[in-house]
C-alpha positions in Angstrom: 15.1 -79.5 76.8 16.1 -78.7 73.1 13.2 -78.3 70.6 12.4 -81.3 68.5 13.4 -81.5 64.8 10.2 -80.8 62.9 9.6 -83.9 60.8 6.9 -82.1 58.7 9.4 -79.4 57.7 11.9 -82.1 56.8 9.4 -84.1 54.7 8.2 -81.0 52.9 9.6 -77.6 53.7 9.3 -74.9 56.4 7.3 -72.8 54.1 4.8 -75.6 53.3 4.4 -76.4 57.0 3.8 -72.7 57.7 1.1 -72.6 55.1 -1.0 -75.6 56.3 0.6 -76.6 59.6 -0.7 -76.8 63.2 1.8 -76.6 66.0 0.4 -75.7 69.4 -2.8 -75.5 71.4 -5.1 -72.8 70.0 -3.8 -73.1 66.4 -6.6 -73.5 64.0 -7.3 -73.7 60.2 -10.6 -72.9 58.5 -11.8 -73.8 55.0 -14.7 -74.9 52.9 -15.2 -78.5 51.6 -16.1 -78.2 47.9 -14.7 -78.0 44.4 -11.6 -76.1 45.6 -10.7 -78.8 48.1 -7.4 -80.6 47.9 -9.0 -83.9 46.8 -12.3 -85.2 45.3 -12.8 -88.9 45.5 -15.5 -91.6 45.3 -15.9 -95.4 46.0 -16.0 -97.6 42.9 -18.2 -100.7 42.5 -15.5 -102.8 44.4 -15.4 -100.3 47.3 -12.0 -98.9 46.4 -11.3 -95.2 46.6 -10.8 -93.5 43.3 -9.5 -89.9 42.6 -12.4 -88.3 40.8 -10.2 -85.8 39.1 -8.0 -88.5 37.6 -10.7 -91.2 37.0 -14.1 -89.6 36.3 -16.8 -91.4 38.2 -19.9 -92.9 36.4 -22.9 -90.5 36.2 -24.8 -90.2 39.4 -21.9 -91.3 41.6 -21.6 -89.4 44.9 -18.2 -87.8 45.3 -16.5 -86.7 48.5 -14.2 -83.7 49.1 -11.2 -83.7 51.5 -8.7 -81.2 52.7 -5.4 -82.0 54.4 -3.3 -80.3 57.1 -0.2 -81.1 59.1 0.5 -81.3 62.8 3.8 -81.6 64.7 4.2 -81.4 68.5 5.1 -78.1 70.0 7.8 -79.5 72.3 10.0 -82.5 72.8 8.0 -83.8 75.8 4.6 -83.8 74.1 3.1 -87.2 74.3 -0.5 -86.6 73.1 -2.8 -84.2 71.3 -6.5 -83.5 71.0 -7.7 -82.3 67.6 -11.3 -81.0 67.0 -13.1 -80.6 63.7 -16.4 -78.6 63.6 -18.8 -77.6 60.8 -22.2 -75.9 60.9 -23.0 -77.3 57.4 -22.1 -81.0 57.3 -21.4 -84.0 59.5 -17.6 -83.8 59.7 -15.3 -86.8 59.6 -11.8 -86.5 61.1 -9.0 -88.8 59.9 -5.4 -88.7 61.3 -2.5 -90.6 59.9 1.3 -90.1 60.0 4.4 -90.4 57.9 8.2 -90.1 58.3 10.7 -87.7 56.8 10.6 -89.7 53.6 6.8 -89.2 53.3 6.3 -92.9 53.9 2.9 -93.6 55.5 3.0 -95.4 58.9 0.3 -98.0 58.4 0.2 -98.6 62.2 -1.1 -95.1 62.8 -4.7 -94.3 61.7 -7.4 -92.7 63.8 -10.9 -91.9 62.7 -13.8 -90.1 64.4 -17.3 -89.3 63.0 -19.2 -87.9 66.1 -17.5 -86.5 69.2 -20.5 -87.8 71.1 -23.6 -89.8 70.2 -26.0 -87.6 68.2 -23.4 -84.8 67.7 -23.4 -84.2 64.0 -21.4 -81.0 64.0 -18.2 -82.0 65.8 -15.6 -84.7 65.5 -12.7 -85.0 67.9 -9.7 -87.2 68.5 -7.2 -87.5 71.3 -4.2 -89.5 70.1 -0.7 -90.4 71.3 2.1 -88.7 69.3 5.7 -89.4 68.5 8.5 -87.0 67.8 9.7 -88.9 64.7 6.3 -88.6 62.8 4.5 -85.9 60.9 0.8 -86.1 61.4 -1.6 -85.8 58.4 -5.0 -84.5 59.4 -7.7 -85.0 56.9 -11.0 -83.1 56.9 -13.8 -85.1 55.3 -17.6 -85.3 55.4 -19.9 -88.0 56.2 -23.1 -88.4 54.2 -25.7 -85.7 54.5 -28.6 -86.8 56.5 -26.4 -89.8 57.5 -27.5 -91.6 54.3 -25.5 -94.3 52.6 -24.9 -94.2 48.8 -27.7 -96.7 48.3 -30.2 -95.2 50.7 -31.7 -92.8 48.2 -31.6 -89.0 47.9 -28.7 -87.3 49.6 -25.2 -86.2 49.0 -21.9 -85.9 50.9 -21.6 -82.8 52.9 -20.0 -79.6 51.7 -19.5 -76.2 53.4 -17.3 -74.4 55.9 -15.3 -76.1 58.7 -12.8 -75.3 61.4 -9.9 -77.5 62.6 -8.3 -76.8 65.9 -5.6 -78.1 68.2 -7.5 -78.2 71.5 -4.7 -79.3 73.8 -1.5 -81.3 74.2 -0.4 -83.6 77.0 3.2 -83.6 78.3 5.4 -86.2 79.8 6.2 -85.6 83.5 9.8 -84.4 83.7 12.0 -86.6 85.9 12.7 -85.2 89.3 16.0 -83.2 89.6 18.9 -85.2 91.1 19.3 -85.0 94.8 21.8 -82.4 95.9 24.7 -84.2 97.5 26.0 -82.4 100.6 29.8 -82.3 100.8 31.0 -83.8 104.0 32.3 -81.3 106.5 36.1 -81.1 106.4 37.0 -80.8 110.0 40.7 -80.2 109.2 40.2 -77.1 107.2 39.1 -73.7 108.3 40.2 -71.2 110.8 42.7 -72.3 113.3 44.4 -75.4 114.6 47.7 -77.0 114.0 46.7 -78.7 110.7 45.0 -77.6 107.5 45.3 -74.5 105.5 43.6 -72.1 107.8 45.1 -69.1 109.5 46.1 -70.0 113.1 45.1 -67.8 115.9 
């Protein structure tokens, strides 16, 4: 089975994917949510997301940090992937979307997980179906520290180290090989007799 065309490399470049990409089980990326993160954002009074670096928030507004990575399946018969996000410092929020080679977001693909299990505030995990014609954008975000909402009083969005990992991939079952067709025995060929191409005795 030929390897799939890497949509992430088409949408960006092989070098860019090599820098922030995840491709196979065991691949991982580590970082720190904070001022050096890819994005800093906040929610305005209407509940809309605003880029804090382009539109400064009002004083006292909580801002969130987010980092982004890319995933593309390791083989043409991969049908699903499990991604895990862990942090010892904050309650991680894992968000996965997808886009095509033109970097157009697929609005039908969006997966979000806060806690891998009830009460687990250190791990988020998603198992999702995947397609070979999509590049998957994996966003590392943080939930509120102490699980507090913006209006609940003191508290701030989480910051600190994290690790993102491809836990496993699932594969389509290959079709069974075609049955071997036995060639009917040719009784008129072979050694001997009055007919056929054999050597008579």
